Chimera marker file (.cmm) of the C-alpha trace (Angstrom):
<marker_set name="trace">
<marker id="1" x="0.000" y="0.000" z="0.000" r="1" g="1" b="0" radius="0.5"/>
<marker id="2" x="3.059" y="2.250" z="-0.106" r="1" g="1" b="0" radius="0.5"/>
<marker id="3" x="2.876" y="2.574" z="-3.873" r="1" g="1" b="0" radius="0.5"/>
<marker id="4" x="2.358" y="6.268" z="-4.698" r="1" g="1" b="0" radius="0.5"/>
<marker id="5" x="0.413" y="5.253" z="-7.821" r="1" g="1" b="0" radius="0.5"/>
<marker id="6" x="-2.264" y="3.575" z="-5.676" r="1" g="1" b="0" radius="0.5"/>
<marker id="7" x="-2.616" y="6.525" z="-3.306" r="1" g="1" b="0" radius="0.5"/>
<marker id="8" x="-3.682" y="8.927" z="-6.058" r="1" g="1" b="0" radius="0.5"/>
<marker id="9" x="-6.773" y="6.840" z="-6.690" r="1" g="1" b="0" radius="0.5"/>
<marker id="10" x="-7.387" y="6.188" z="-3.017" r="1" g="1" b="0" radius="0.5"/>
<marker id="11" x="-7.336" y="9.945" z="-2.276" r="1" g="1" b="0" radius="0.5"/>
<marker id="12" x="-9.500" y="10.684" z="-5.283" r="1" g="1" b="0" radius="0.5"/>
<marker id="13" x="-12.042" y="8.032" z="-4.272" r="1" g="1" b="0" radius="0.5"/>
<marker id="14" x="-12.017" y="9.328" z="-0.674" r="1" g="1" b="0" radius="0.5"/>
<marker id="15" x="-12.651" y="12.896" z="-1.867" r="1" g="1" b="0" radius="0.5"/>
<marker id="16" x="-15.591" y="11.754" z="-3.990" r="1" g="1" b="0" radius="0.5"/>
<marker id="17" x="-17.030" y="9.577" z="-1.209" r="1" g="1" b="0" radius="0.5"/>
<marker id="18" x="-16.732" y="12.355" z="1.388" r="1" g="1" b="0" radius="0.5"/>
<marker id="19" x="-18.358" y="14.777" z="-1.053" r="1" g="1" b="0" radius="0.5"/>
<marker id="20" x="-21.214" y="12.398" z="-1.800" r="1" g="1" b="0" radius="0.5"/>
<marker id="21" x="-21.622" y="11.651" z="1.899" r="1" g="1" b="0" radius="0.5"/>
<marker id="22" x="-21.852" y="15.370" z="2.658" r="1" g="1" b="0" radius="0.5"/>
<marker id="23" x="-24.579" y="15.828" z="0.064" r="1" g="1" b="0" radius="0.5"/>
<marker id="24" x="-26.506" y="12.748" z="1.196" r="1" g="1" b="0" radius="0.5"/>
<marker id="25" x="-26.559" y="13.428" z="4.931" r="1" g="1" b="0" radius="0.5"/>
<marker id="26" x="-28.447" y="16.190" z="6.676" r="1" g="1" b="0" radius="0.5"/>
<marker id="27" x="-26.256" y="18.343" z="8.779" r="1" g="1" b="0" radius="0.5"/>
<marker id="28" x="-23.912" y="21.200" z="8.457" r="1" g="1" b="0" radius="0.5"/>
<marker id="29" x="-20.560" y="20.526" z="6.838" r="1" g="1" b="0" radius="0.5"/>
<marker id="30" x="-19.323" y="17.506" z="8.766" r="1" g="1" b="0" radius="0.5"/>
<marker id="31" x="-17.844" y="15.469" z="5.904" r="1" g="1" b="0" radius="0.5"/>
<marker id="32" x="-16.943" y="18.392" z="3.616" r="1" g="1" b="0" radius="0.5"/>
<marker id="33" x="-13.651" y="19.250" z="5.391" r="1" g="1" b="0" radius="0.5"/>
<marker id="34" x="-12.449" y="15.674" z="4.951" r="1" g="1" b="0" radius="0.5"/>
<marker id="35" x="-13.435" y="15.793" z="1.291" r="1" g="1" b="0" radius="0.5"/>
<marker id="36" x="-11.392" y="18.967" z="0.848" r="1" g="1" b="0" radius="0.5"/>
<marker id="37" x="-8.430" y="17.375" z="2.645" r="1" g="1" b="0" radius="0.5"/>
<marker id="38" x="-8.642" y="14.249" z="0.490" r="1" g="1" b="0" radius="0.5"/>
<marker id="39" x="-8.880" y="16.367" z="-2.677" r="1" g="1" b="0" radius="0.5"/>
<marker id="40" x="-5.705" y="18.252" z="-1.737" r="1" g="1" b="0" radius="0.5"/>
<marker id="41" x="-3.982" y="14.960" z="-0.937" r="1" g="1" b="0" radius="0.5"/>
<marker id="42" x="-5.067" y="13.619" z="-4.348" r="1" g="1" b="0" radius="0.5"/>
<marker id="43" x="-3.598" y="16.658" z="-6.080" r="1" g="1" b="0" radius="0.5"/>
<marker id="44" x="-0.347" y="16.133" z="-4.199" r="1" g="1" b="0" radius="0.5"/>
<marker id="45" x="-0.384" y="12.428" z="-5.100" r="1" g="1" b="0" radius="0.5"/>
<marker id="46" x="-0.740" y="13.264" z="-8.790" r="1" g="1" b="0" radius="0.5"/>
<marker id="47" x="2.228" y="15.646" z="-8.348" r="1" g="1" b="0" radius="0.5"/>
<marker id="48" x="4.340" y="12.669" z="-7.129" r="1" g="1" b="0" radius="0.5"/>
<marker id="49" x="4.716" y="13.911" z="-3.541" r="1" g="1" b="0" radius="0.5"/>
<marker id="50" x="5.560" y="11.322" z="-0.877" r="1" g="1" b="0" radius="0.5"/>
<marker id="51" x="2.741" y="9.487" z="0.880" r="1" g="1" b="0" radius="0.5"/>
<marker id="52" x="3.782" y="10.938" z="4.263" r="1" g="1" b="0" radius="0.5"/>
<marker id="53" x="3.382" y="14.493" z="2.931" r="1" g="1" b="0" radius="0.5"/>
<marker id="54" x="0.005" y="13.551" z="1.437" r="1" g="1" b="0" radius="0.5"/>
<marker id="55" x="-1.186" y="12.282" z="4.826" r="1" g="1" b="0" radius="0.5"/>
<marker id="56" x="0.138" y="15.374" z="6.563" r="1" g="1" b="0" radius="0.5"/>
<marker id="57" x="-1.656" y="17.607" z="4.061" r="1" g="1" b="0" radius="0.5"/>
<marker id="58" x="-4.861" y="15.587" z="4.433" r="1" g="1" b="0" radius="0.5"/>
<marker id="59" x="-4.858" y="15.936" z="8.220" r="1" g="1" b="0" radius="0.5"/>
<marker id="60" x="-3.830" y="19.612" z="8.241" r="1" g="1" b="0" radius="0.5"/>
<marker id="61" x="-6.238" y="20.736" z="5.504" r="1" g="1" b="0" radius="0.5"/>
<marker id="62" x="-9.081" y="18.740" z="7.036" r="1" g="1" b="0" radius="0.5"/>
<marker id="63" x="-8.517" y="20.361" z="10.439" r="1" g="1" b="0" radius="0.5"/>
<marker id="64" x="-8.266" y="23.867" z="8.976" r="1" g="1" b="0" radius="0.5"/>
<marker id="65" x="-11.380" y="23.364" z="6.819" r="1" g="1" b="0" radius="0.5"/>
<marker id="66" x="-13.269" y="21.890" z="9.776" r="1" g="1" b="0" radius="0.5"/>
<marker id="67" x="-12.341" y="24.855" z="11.991" r="1" g="1" b="0" radius="0.5"/>
<marker id="68" x="-13.256" y="27.314" z="9.231" r="1" g="1" b="0" radius="0.5"/>
<marker id="69" x="-16.650" y="25.748" z="8.522" r="1" g="1" b="0" radius="0.5"/>
<marker id="70" x="-17.802" y="25.238" z="12.137" r="1" g="1" b="0" radius="0.5"/>
<marker id="71" x="-18.913" y="28.870" z="12.693" r="1" g="1" b="0" radius="0.5"/>
<marker id="72" x="-20.935" y="28.752" z="9.484" r="1" g="1" b="0" radius="0.5"/>
<marker id="73" x="-22.450" y="25.416" z="10.463" r="1" g="1" b="0" radius="0.5"/>
<marker id="74" x="-23.425" y="26.727" z="13.919" r="1" g="1" b="0" radius="0.5"/>
<marker id="75" x="-25.006" y="29.839" z="12.401" r="1" g="1" b="0" radius="0.5"/>
<marker id="76" x="-26.987" y="27.769" z="9.882" r="1" g="1" b="0" radius="0.5"/>
<marker id="77" x="-28.164" y="25.416" z="12.630" r="1" g="1" b="0" radius="0.5"/>
<marker id="78" x="-29.215" y="28.362" z="14.794" r="1" g="1" b="0" radius="0.5"/>
<marker id="79" x="-30.988" y="30.219" z="11.981" r="1" g="1" b="0" radius="0.5"/>
<marker id="80" x="-32.664" y="27.183" z="10.462" r="1" g="1" b="0" radius="0.5"/>
<marker id="81" x="-33.264" y="24.710" z="13.244" r="1" g="1" b="0" radius="0.5"/>
<marker id="82" x="-34.114" y="21.177" z="12.272" r="1" g="1" b="0" radius="0.5"/>
<marker id="83" x="-37.300" y="21.108" z="14.378" r="1" g="1" b="0" radius="0.5"/>
<marker id="84" x="-39.584" y="21.540" z="11.417" r="1" g="1" b="0" radius="0.5"/>
<marker id="85" x="-39.342" y="19.513" z="8.271" r="1" g="1" b="0" radius="0.5"/>
<marker id="86" x="-41.852" y="19.887" z="5.479" r="1" g="1" b="0" radius="0.5"/>
<marker id="87" x="-45.107" y="21.434" z="6.642" r="1" g="1" b="0" radius="0.5"/>
<marker id="88" x="-44.029" y="21.077" z="10.308" r="1" g="1" b="0" radius="0.5"/>
<marker id="89" x="-41.774" y="24.091" z="9.706" r="1" g="1" b="0" radius="0.5"/>
<marker id="90" x="-44.886" y="26.269" z="9.930" r="1" g="1" b="0" radius="0.5"/>
<marker id="91" x="-45.463" y="25.559" z="13.617" r="1" g="1" b="0" radius="0.5"/>
<marker id="92" x="-44.898" y="28.720" z="15.628" r="1" g="1" b="0" radius="0.5"/>
<marker id="93" x="-45.144" y="31.006" z="12.581" r="1" g="1" b="0" radius="0.5"/>
<marker id="94" x="-47.464" y="34.009" z="12.391" r="1" g="1" b="0" radius="0.5"/>
<marker id="95" x="-50.244" y="34.112" z="9.811" r="1" g="1" b="0" radius="0.5"/>
<marker id="96" x="-53.213" y="36.269" z="8.832" r="1" g="1" b="0" radius="0.5"/>
<marker id="97" x="-56.736" y="34.985" z="8.221" r="1" g="1" b="0" radius="0.5"/>
<marker id="98" x="-57.790" y="35.545" z="4.592" r="1" g="1" b="0" radius="0.5"/>
<marker id="99" x="-61.153" y="33.735" z="4.849" r="1" g="1" b="0" radius="0.5"/>
<marker id="100" x="-62.943" y="33.525" z="8.197" r="1" g="1" b="0" radius="0.5"/>
<marker id="101" x="-62.510" y="30.290" z="10.130" r="1" g="1" b="0" radius="0.5"/>
<marker id="102" x="-65.916" y="28.943" z="11.171" r="1" g="1" b="0" radius="0.5"/>
<marker id="103" x="-67.009" y="26.529" z="13.868" r="1" g="1" b="0" radius="0.5"/>
<marker id="104" x="-67.462" y="23.792" z="11.257" r="1" g="1" b="0" radius="0.5"/>
<marker id="105" x="-65.904" y="25.107" z="8.043" r="1" g="1" b="0" radius="0.5"/>
<marker id="106" x="-62.168" y="25.664" z="7.744" r="1" g="1" b="0" radius="0.5"/>
<marker id="107" x="-60.879" y="29.075" z="6.746" r="1" g="1" b="0" radius="0.5"/>
<marker id="108" x="-57.865" y="30.212" z="4.785" r="1" g="1" b="0" radius="0.5"/>
<marker id="109" x="-54.686" y="31.746" z="6.218" r="1" g="1" b="0" radius="0.5"/>
<marker id="110" x="-51.519" y="33.132" z="4.673" r="1" g="1" b="0" radius="0.5"/>
<marker id="111" x="-48.229" y="32.058" z="6.251" r="1" g="1" b="0" radius="0.5"/>
<marker id="112" x="-45.463" y="34.099" z="4.623" r="1" g="1" b="0" radius="0.5"/>
<marker id="113" x="-46.383" y="33.705" z="0.937" r="1" g="1" b="0" radius="0.5"/>
<marker id="114" x="-48.215" y="30.392" z="1.271" r="1" g="1" b="0" radius="0.5"/>
<marker id="115" x="-51.965" y="29.949" z="1.688" r="1" g="1" b="0" radius="0.5"/>
<marker id="116" x="-53.236" y="27.110" z="3.886" r="1" g="1" b="0" radius="0.5"/>
<marker id="117" x="-56.639" y="25.810" z="4.946" r="1" g="1" b="0" radius="0.5"/>
<marker id="118" x="-56.965" y="26.431" z="8.672" r="1" g="1" b="0" radius="0.5"/>
<marker id="119" x="-58.968" y="25.255" z="11.676" r="1" g="1" b="0" radius="0.5"/>
<marker id="120" x="-58.836" y="26.089" z="15.357" r="1" g="1" b="0" radius="0.5"/>
<marker id="121" x="-58.228" y="23.425" z="17.995" r="1" g="1" b="0" radius="0.5"/>
<marker id="122" x="-61.330" y="24.389" z="20.000" r="1" g="1" b="0" radius="0.5"/>
<marker id="123" x="-63.514" y="25.019" z="16.907" r="1" g="1" b="0" radius="0.5"/>
<marker id="124" x="-63.958" y="28.700" z="17.823" r="1" g="1" b="0" radius="0.5"/>
<marker id="125" x="-64.585" y="31.076" z="14.902" r="1" g="1" b="0" radius="0.5"/>
<marker id="126" x="-61.909" y="33.591" z="13.899" r="1" g="1" b="0" radius="0.5"/>
<marker id="127" x="-62.842" y="36.527" z="11.637" r="1" g="1" b="0" radius="0.5"/>
<marker id="128" x="-61.049" y="37.569" z="8.461" r="1" g="1" b="0" radius="0.5"/>
<marker id="129" x="-58.046" y="39.869" z="9.006" r="1" g="1" b="0" radius="0.5"/>
<marker id="130" x="-57.133" y="38.420" z="12.407" r="1" g="1" b="0" radius="0.5"/>
<marker id="131" x="-53.479" y="37.713" z="13.129" r="1" g="1" b="0" radius="0.5"/>
<marker id="132" x="-52.984" y="34.118" z="14.239" r="1" g="1" b="0" radius="0.5"/>
<marker id="133" x="-50.165" y="31.749" z="15.145" r="1" g="1" b="0" radius="0.5"/>
<marker id="134" x="-49.815" y="28.220" z="13.757" r="1" g="1" b="0" radius="0.5"/>
<marker id="135" x="-49.818" y="25.690" z="16.618" r="1" g="1" b="0" radius="0.5"/>
<marker id="136" x="-50.003" y="22.409" z="14.688" r="1" g="1" b="0" radius="0.5"/>
<marker id="137" x="-50.259" y="20.878" z="11.248" r="1" g="1" b="0" radius="0.5"/>
<marker id="138" x="-52.753" y="18.084" z="10.592" r="1" g="1" b="0" radius="0.5"/>
<marker id="139" x="-52.586" y="16.742" z="7.085" r="1" g="1" b="0" radius="0.5"/>
<marker id="140" x="-53.110" y="19.628" z="4.686" r="1" g="1" b="0" radius="0.5"/>
<marker id="141" x="-54.535" y="21.994" z="7.312" r="1" g="1" b="0" radius="0.5"/>
<marker id="142" x="-52.872" y="24.181" z="9.879" r="1" g="1" b="0" radius="0.5"/>
<marker id="143" x="-54.285" y="24.585" z="13.366" r="1" g="1" b="0" radius="0.5"/>
<marker id="144" x="-54.171" y="28.198" z="14.545" r="1" g="1" b="0" radius="0.5"/>
<marker id="145" x="-54.866" y="30.333" z="17.603" r="1" g="1" b="0" radius="0.5"/>
<marker id="146" x="-55.312" y="34.104" z="17.735" r="1" g="1" b="0" radius="0.5"/>
<marker id="147" x="-51.965" y="35.829" z="18.181" r="1" g="1" b="0" radius="0.5"/>
<marker id="148" x="-51.597" y="37.607" z="21.528" r="1" g="1" b="0" radius="0.5"/>
<marker id="149" x="-49.165" y="40.133" z="20.028" r="1" g="1" b="0" radius="0.5"/>
<marker id="150" x="-51.806" y="41.560" z="17.671" r="1" g="1" b="0" radius="0.5"/>
<marker id="151" x="-54.925" y="41.350" z="19.858" r="1" g="1" b="0" radius="0.5"/>
<marker id="152" x="-56.542" y="44.248" z="21.671" r="1" g="1" b="0" radius="0.5"/>
<link id1="1" id2="2" r="1" g="1" b="0" radius="0.2"/>
<link id1="2" id2="3" r="1" g="1" b="0" radius="0.2"/>
<link id1="3" id2="4" r="1" g="1" b="0" radius="0.2"/>
<link id1="4" id2="5" r="1" g="1" b="0" radius="0.2"/>
<link id1="5" id2="6" r="1" g="1" b="0" radius="0.2"/>
<link id1="6" id2="7" r="1" g="1" b="0" radius="0.2"/>
<link id1="7" id2="8" r="1" g="1" b="0" radius="0.2"/>
<link id1="8" id2="9" r="1" g="1" b="0" radius="0.2"/>
<link id1="9" id2="10" r="1" g="1" b="0" radius="0.2"/>
<link id1="10" id2="11" r="1" g="1" b="0" radius="0.2"/>
<link id1="11" id2="12" r="1" g="1" b="0" radius="0.2"/>
<link id1="12" id2="13" r="1" g="1" b="0" radius="0.2"/>
<link id1="13" id2="14" r="1" g="1" b="0" radius="0.2"/>
<link id1="14" id2="15" r="1" g="1" b="0" radius="0.2"/>
<link id1="15" id2="16" r="1" g="1" b="0" radius="0.2"/>
<link id1="16" id2="17" r="1" g="1" b="0" radius="0.2"/>
<link id1="17" id2="18" r="1" g="1" b="0" radius="0.2"/>
<link id1="18" id2="19" r="1" g="1" b="0" radius="0.2"/>
<link id1="19" id2="20" r="1" g="1" b="0" radius="0.2"/>
<link id1="20" id2="21" r="1" g="1" b="0" radius="0.2"/>
<link id1="21" id2="22" r="1" g="1" b="0" radius="0.2"/>
<link id1="22" id2="23" r="1" g="1" b="0" radius="0.2"/>
<link id1="23" id2="24" r="1" g="1" b="0" radius="0.2"/>
<link id1="24" id2="25" r="1" g="1" b="0" radius="0.2"/>
<link id1="25" id2="26" r="1" g="1" b="0" radius="0.2"/>
<link id1="26" id2="27" r="1" g="1" b="0" radius="0.2"/>
<link id1="27" id2="28" r="1" g="1" b="0" radius="0.2"/>
<link id1="28" id2="29" r="1" g="1" b="0" radius="0.2"/>
<link id1="29" id2="30" r="1" g="1" b="0" radius="0.2"/>
<link id1="30" id2="31" r="1" g="1" b="0" radius="0.2"/>
<link id1="31" id2="32" r="1" g="1" b="0" radius="0.2"/>
<link id1="32" id2="33" r="1" g="1" b="0" radius="0.2"/>
<link id1="33" id2="34" r="1" g="1" b="0" radius="0.2"/>
<link id1="34" id2="35" r="1" g="1" b="0" radius="0.2"/>
<link id1="35" id2="36" r="1" g="1" b="0" radius="0.2"/>
<link id1="36" id2="37" r="1" g="1" b="0" radius="0.2"/>
<link id1="37" id2="38" r="1" g="1" b="0" radius="0.2"/>
<link id1="38" id2="39" r="1" g="1" b="0" radius="0.2"/>
<link id1="39" id2="40" r="1" g="1" b="0" radius="0.2"/>
<link id1="40" id2="41" r="1" g="1" b="0" radius="0.2"/>
<link id1="41" id2="42" r="1" g="1" b="0" radius="0.2"/>
<link id1="42" id2="43" r="1" g="1" b="0" radius="0.2"/>
<link id1="43" id2="44" r="1" g="1" b="0" radius="0.2"/>
<link id1="44" id2="45" r="1" g="1" b="0" radius="0.2"/>
<link id1="45" id2="46" r="1" g="1" b="0" radius="0.2"/>
<link id1="46" id2="47" r="1" g="1" b="0" radius="0.2"/>
<link id1="47" id2="48" r="1" g="1" b="0" radius="0.2"/>
<link id1="48" id2="49" r="1" g="1" b="0" radius="0.2"/>
<link id1="49" id2="50" r="1" g="1" b="0" radius="0.2"/>
<link id1="50" id2="51" r="1" g="1" b="0" radius="0.2"/>
<link id1="51" id2="52" r="1" g="1" b="0" radius="0.2"/>
<link id1="52" id2="53" r="1" g="1" b="0" radius="0.2"/>
<link id1="53" id2="54" r="1" g="1" b="0" radius="0.2"/>
<link id1="54" id2="55" r="1" g="1" b="0" radius="0.2"/>
<link id1="55" id2="56" r="1" g="1" b="0" radius="0.2"/>
<link id1="56" id2="57" r="1" g="1" b="0" radius="0.2"/>
<link id1="57" id2="58" r="1" g="1" b="0" radius="0.2"/>
<link id1="58" id2="59" r="1" g="1" b="0" radius="0.2"/>
<link id1="59" id2="60" r="1" g="1" b="0" radius="0.2"/>
<link id1="60" id2="61" r="1" g="1" b="0" radius="0.2"/>
<link id1="61" id2="62" r="1" g="1" b="0" radius="0.2"/>
<link id1="62" id2="63" r="1" g="1" b="0" radius="0.2"/>
<link id1="63" id2="64" r="1" g="1" b="0" radius="0.2"/>
<link id1="64" id2="65" r="1" g="1" b="0" radius="0.2"/>
<link id1="65" id2="66" r="1" g="1" b="0" radius="0.2"/>
<link id1="66" id2="67" r="1" g="1" b="0" radius="0.2"/>
<link id1="67" id2="68" r="1" g="1" b="0" radius="0.2"/>
<link id1="68" id2="69" r="1" g="1" b="0" radius="0.2"/>
<link id1="69" id2="70" r="1" g="1" b="0" radius="0.2"/>
<link id1="70" id2="71" r="1" g="1" b="0" radius="0.2"/>
<link id1="71" id2="72" r="1" g="1" b="0" radius="0.2"/>
<link id1="72" id2="73" r="1" g="1" b="0" radius="0.2"/>
<link id1="73" id2="74" r="1" g="1" b="0" radius="0.2"/>
<link id1="74" id2="75" r="1" g="1" b="0" radius="0.2"/>
<link id1="75" id2="76" r="1" g="1" b="0" radius="0.2"/>
<link id1="76" id2="77" r="1" g="1" b="0" radius="0.2"/>
<link id1="77" id2="78" r="1" g="1" b="0" radius="0.2"/>
<link id1="78" id2="79" r="1" g="1" b="0" radius="0.2"/>
<link id1="79" id2="80" r="1" g="1" b="0" radius="0.2"/>
<link id1="80" id2="81" r="1" g="1" b="0" radius="0.2"/>
<link id1="81" id2="82" r="1" g="1" b="0" radius="0.2"/>
<link id1="82" id2="83" r="1" g="1" b="0" radius="0.2"/>
<link id1="83" id2="84" r="1" g="1" b="0" radius="0.2"/>
<link id1="84" id2="85" r="1" g="1" b="0" radius="0.2"/>
<link id1="85" id2="86" r="1" g="1" b="0" radius="0.2"/>
<link id1="86" id2="87" r="1" g="1" b="0" radius="0.2"/>
<link id1="87" id2="88" r="1" g="1" b="0" radius="0.2"/>
<link id1="88" id2="89" r="1" g="1" b="0" radius="0.2"/>
<link id1="89" id2="90" r="1" g="1" b="0" radius="0.2"/>
<link id1="90" id2="91" r="1" g="1" b="0" radius="0.2"/>
<link id1="91" id2="92" r="1" g="1" b="0" radius="0.2"/>
<link id1="92" id2="93" r="1" g="1" b="0" radius="0.2"/>
<link id1="93" id2="94" r="1" g="1" b="0" radius="0.2"/>
<link id1="94" id2="95" r="1" g="1" b="0" radius="0.2"/>
<link id1="95" id2="96" r="1" g="1" b="0" radius="0.2"/>
<link id1="96" id2="97" r="1" g="1" b="0" radius="0.2"/>
<link id1="97" id2="98" r="1" g="1" b="0" radius="0.2"/>
<link id1="98" id2="99" r="1" g="1" b="0" radius="0.2"/>
<link id1="99" id2="100" r="1" g="1" b="0" radius="0.2"/>
<link id1="100" id2="101" r="1" g="1" b="0" radius="0.2"/>
<link id1="101" id2="102" r="1" g="1" b="0" radius="0.2"/>
<link id1="102" id2="103" r="1" g="1" b="0" radius="0.2"/>
<link id1="103" id2="104" r="1" g="1" b="0" radius="0.2"/>
<link id1="104" id2="105" r="1" g="1" b="0" radius="0.2"/>
<link id1="105" id2="106" r="1" g="1" b="0" radius="0.2"/>
<link id1="106" id2="107" r="1" g="1" b="0" radius="0.2"/>
<link id1="107" id2="108" r="1" g="1" b="0" radius="0.2"/>
<link id1="108" id2="109" r="1" g="1" b="0" radius="0.2"/>
<link id1="109" id2="110" r="1" g="1" b="0" radius="0.2"/>
<link id1="110" id2="111" r="1" g="1" b="0" radius="0.2"/>
<link id1="111" id2="112" r="1" g="1" b="0" radius="0.2"/>
<link id1="112" id2="113" r="1" g="1" b="0" radius="0.2"/>
<link id1="113" id2="114" r="1" g="1" b="0" radius="0.2"/>
<link id1="114" id2="115" r="1" g="1" b="0" radius="0.2"/>
<link id1="115" id2="116" r="1" g="1" b="0" radius="0.2"/>
<link id1="116" id2="117" r="1" g="1" b="0" radius="0.2"/>
<link id1="117" id2="118" r="1" g="1" b="0" radius="0.2"/>
<link id1="118" id2="119" r="1" g="1" b="0" radius="0.2"/>
<link id1="119" id2="120" r="1" g="1" b="0" radius="0.2"/>
<link id1="120" id2="121" r="1" g="1" b="0" radius="0.2"/>
<link id1="121" id2="122" r="1" g="1" b="0" radius="0.2"/>
<link id1="122" id2="123" r="1" g="1" b="0" radius="0.2"/>
<link id1="123" id2="124" r="1" g="1" b="0" radius="0.2"/>
<link id1="124" id2="125" r="1" g="1" b="0" radius="0.2"/>
<link id1="125" id2="126" r="1" g="1" b="0" radius="0.2"/>
<link id1="126" id2="127" r="1" g="1" b="0" radius="0.2"/>
<link id1="127" id2="128" r="1" g="1" b="0" radius="0.2"/>
<link id1="128" id2="129" r="1" g="1" b="0" radius="0.2"/>
<link id1="129" id2="130" r="1" g="1" b="0" radius="0.2"/>
<link id1="130" id2="131" r="1" g="1" b="0" radius="0.2"/>
<link id1="131" id2="132" r="1" g="1" b="0" radius="0.2"/>
<link id1="132" id2="133" r="1" g="1" b="0" radius="0.2"/>
<link id1="133" id2="134" r="1" g="1" b="0" radius="0.2"/>
<link id1="134" id2="135" r="1" g="1" b="0" radius="0.2"/>
<link id1="135" id2="136" r="1" g="1" b="0" radius="0.2"/>
<link id1="136" id2="137" r="1" g="1" b="0" radius="0.2"/>
<link id1="137" id2="138" r="1" g="1" b="0" radius="0.2"/>
<link id1="138" id2="139" r="1" g="1" b="0" radius="0.2"/>
<link id1="139" id2="140" r="1" g="1" b="0" radius="0.2"/>
<link id1="140" id2="141" r="1" g="1" b="0" radius="0.2"/>
<link id1="141" id2="142" r="1" g="1" b="0" radius="0.2"/>
<link id1="142" id2="143" r="1" g="1" b="0" radius="0.2"/>
<link id1="143" id2="144" r="1" g="1" b="0" radius="0.2"/>
<link id1="144" id2="145" r="1" g="1" b="0" radius="0.2"/>
<link id1="145" id2="146" r="1" g="1" b="0" radius="0.2"/>
<link id1="146" id2="147" r="1" g="1" b="0" radius="0.2"/>
<link id1="147" id2="148" r="1" g="1" b="0" radius="0.2"/>
<link id1="148" id2="149" r="1" g="1" b="0" radius="0.2"/>
<link id1="149" id2="150" r="1" g="1" b="0" radius="0.2"/>
<link id1="150" id2="151" r="1" g="1" b="0" radius="0.2"/>
<link id1="151" id2="152" r="1" g="1" b="0" radius="0.2"/>
</marker_set>
């Protein structure tokens, strides 16, 4: 395994696998630094550098890339928490009632730029124009309550 010819392809395969793994897994830049390190090691291997230098470059570049990407990853995790996926991301968001929500009939609310059919958990009516907060998602409908920030 000390053949420099073999290491070029090993590094190249590792870079591709780390890159594919990064794209396939949810999370914020965990495998990308290793992919960058392996890519640099592959470049060095194609330049006929010794295997020890390739390994040193892989470790050093991976550590530097990891340290550089961690602040970005933390900020992305903080700004876009993974609590809500799909329609569950709407929970806790503010909305406005476009069509009154009745005791039996659902109404229509706008959350950001999306329009959703809406009900209330206690079946209480909410008039058009009322500011509400999404508390749950059930199928294709959101469950809302009047927003305390906009009442009174």
